[in-house]
N, C-alpha and C positions, 0 to 999 in steps of 0.2 A: 472556574478556571480549567482549561483543558490540560489533561495530564497524559504523559507519554504512555504509561502502562494501561490507562483506560483505553486509549485509541488502539494500542497494540492488541489488547484483549478483544476489542470489537472486531478487528480484522481477523484474528485467529478463530473467532467464533464462526466466521463465514468461510475461512480458508484455513482449516485446522493444521495442515502440515507445513504452512508457510514459515519462512524465516523473515521476520519483520523488523525493520529499523524505522523509528519514528523520530523526527525532530520537529519541535514546535516553536513558533515565534508568534505570540498573541493568539489569534484565531486562524493562523496560516500553518499548514503542516507540510512537511516533506516526508515522503514515504519511499522506502526501498523494500520491495517485497520479492522474494525468491520463492517460487512454488512450481511444482511439477504440473499442477492443473493448468498452468498457462500454456503448456506445450500444444494443446489442442485449440487454443483461442487466438484470434487475431488481436491486434493492439486495442481496438475499440472494445471488444468483448472482455479483454483483461481489465480495462478501466471500469467497465460497467460492473464487473464482479467486485471490484474494490468499492466503487460507489455504493453498491447495494449494502455493504457493511456499515456505511457511514451516512446513509440517506437521511435519517431523522436528524442527525447532527448538522448536516448541511441545510436541511429545510428550516430548522429553528435558529440558524445563524451561529451556532456554537463553533462550527467549522466554516470559515468563509472561503478559503482557498486551499486547494490540495495540489501538490506537485508530486507526481508518481514516477518512479523508475521501477518497472516491472520486468522480471526476468524468470526464465526457467533455470534450473540448476546449471545446465550446459551453457546457456547464454551468459549466466553470471561468471562462469569460469573463463569464458572468452573476454567479457567486458572488463573484469577486474585486472586483466593484464594491461589494459590501456589506461586504467585509473591509477595505477601505482607509479 
């Protein structure tokens, strides 16, 4: 069974300074990750960075679907104004 802390720790191993929120429903997960490393990356490279942390879990079917919201700290400050 997929656990939130397990996935969070996997992501933090690859993106140590990230602020990570994980929601799980079966083998589908929703991620919100805020990390300064994303500032130098386009959206595809951001996703690839996260997928690299979960690659083996996706390959073996433990994780079937991933929905990601990826932000830099500045982007998150702007985005959360619209989410409240």
